[in-house]
Every structure is written in structure tokens, then in C-alpha cells.
C-alpha positions in Angstrom: -6.0 -4.2 -20.6 -2.8 -4.7 -18.6 -3.1 -4.6 -14.9 -1.2 -1.9 -13.0 1.5 -3.4 -10.8 1.2 -2.2 -7.2 3.2 -2.3 -4.1 1.1 -2.6 -0.9 2.3 -0.8 2.2 0.6 -1.6 5.5 1.2 -1.5 9.3 2.9 -4.9 9.6 2.4 -5.0 13.4 -1.3 -4.3 13.3 -2.9 -4.7 9.9 -1.5 -7.9 8.2 -5.1 -8.9 7.3 -5.5 -5.8 5.1 -2.6 -7.1 2.9 -4.4 -10.4 2.5 -7.7 -8.7 1.5 -6.1 -6.4 -1.1 -4.2 -9.3 -2.6 -7.4 -11.2 -2.8 -9.1 -8.3 -4.6 -6.2 -8.2 -7.1 -7.0 -11.7 -8.2 -10.5 -10.9 -9.4 -10.8 -11.2 -13.2 -11.9 -7.6 -13.6 -9.3 -6.2 -11.2 -7.3 -3.2 -12.7 -4.2 -4.1 -10.7 -1.9 -6.9 -9.6 0.1 -7.0 -6.4 3.8 -7.3 -7.3 5.0 -7.0 -3.8 3.9 -5.9 -0.3 5.5 -4.3 2.6 8.8 -5.8 3.5 9.1 -4.7 7.1 9.1 -7.7 9.4 9.1 -8.1 13.1 12.9 -8.3 13.1 13.7 -6.6 9.8 16.8 -7.4 7.8 19.4 -4.7 7.7 18.8 -4.2 4.0 14.9 -4.2 4.0 14.8 -0.6 2.8 16.9 -1.4 -0.3 14.6 -4.4 -1.0 11.6 -2.2 -0.6 13.1 0.4 -2.9 13.7 -2.3 -5.6 10.1 -3.5 -5.2 8.6 0.0 -5.3 10.6 0.8 -8.5 8.8 -2.1 -10.2 5.4 -0.8 -9.2 3.3 1.8 -11.0 1.4 2.6 -7.8 1.9 2.3 -4.0 -1.2 1.5 -2.1 -1.1 2.4 1.6 -3.6 0.3 3.5 -4.6 2.6 6.4 -5.6 1.3 9.8 -5.8 3.0 13.2 -2.0 3.3 13.7 -0.7 3.3 10.2 0.2 7.0 10.2 2.8 6.2 12.9 4.2 2.9 11.5 7.9 3.4 10.8 7.9 0.9 8.0 5.0 2.6 6.2 6.6 6.0 6.7 9.9 4.7 5.2 8.1 3.1 2.2 6.1 6.3 1.5 9.4 8.3 1.6 10.9 5.8 -0.9 7.8 6.0 -3.1 8.2 9.8 -3.1 11.9 9.6 -3.9 11.0 7.3 -6.8 8.2 9.6 -8.0 5.5 6.9 -7.7 1.8 7.5 -7.4 0.6 6.8 -3.9 -3.0 6.0 -3.0 -4.2 5.7 0.6 -7.1 3.4 1.3 -9.0 3.2 4.5 -8.7 -0.5 5.5 -11.7 -0.8 7.8 -15.3 0.3 7.7 -15.5 1.6 11.3 -13.2 4.1 12.9 -11.6 7.4 12.6 -8.4 7.2 10.5 -5.5 9.6 10.1 -3.8 9.9 6.7 -0.2 9.0 6.4 1.9 12.2 6.0 3.0 13.0 2.4 1.0 10.1 1.0 -1.9 12.1 -0.5 -5.6 11.9 -0.1 -7.4 9.2 1.9 -10.0 7.1 0.0 -12.7 4.8 1.0 -12.0 1.2 0.1 -14.6 0.1 -2.4 -14.4 -1.5 -5.8 -15.5 1.6 -7.7 -12.7 3.7 -6.1 -10.1 1.1 -6.8 -11.1 0.8 -10.4 -11.1 4.5 -10.9 -7.8 5.1 -9.1 -5.9 2.2 -10.7 -7.2 2.1 -14.2 
């Protein structure tokens, strides 16, 4: 079975570790997805980062939003979600940490717990 190509959006300033964790999961032999790209916002973003993000999101079947405590306010994530909506991509929000109270990113759909069964169901 082919693995679904995903774009990972995350709060660059606060949750870089979540990107590493989801990339690690994508490398498991039974993973239903592969990470083709991840959030392109950088501390000092290039002028054309939104266009680069759009190209990467177009290549993905799904955009996974890794949700941390401040993700719902992260400008880069909000822009990437808007691009995903423009490109009519499926968006999945996954709670990145076990503890805490998390707010879903606006217009990015339902918030799911991060566990292997959920990922397999959502990405298969």
C-alpha cells in the first residue's frame, strides 16, 4: 500500500520537537504516511515562504497540524491552514502533548488525540 504524502504544520517558535516526533513515526514500516515536507516558517522567514509552502502543500494528500499550547495563534500555521483550504486538502489536527488543554486551530477541523490507531485510521 502506498503511503499518503503529508505536509506537517506546527508552531515553529514553540513546538519544533513535534515535527521530529511525527517524522520519526512516518519512518515506521507500518506507517500509512510519509512526510514530504514540513512547516516552512522560519525565525526570519524568506519573502516567498508562503509560495514555497503552497507548492509543498499541493504535493501532499493531507496536512497534519501538530497542536501545542499556542498553535492556534501561530501566524505560520494559520497561513498554512488557509493555503491547505485554498488547495482543498484534507486537514487533520493532532494534539502534540499528553498533558494540557489545547485549542483547535480555526478552520482546520476536529482535534484528535495523537496515537498510532488514530493516525492509521485518519491516514489510511
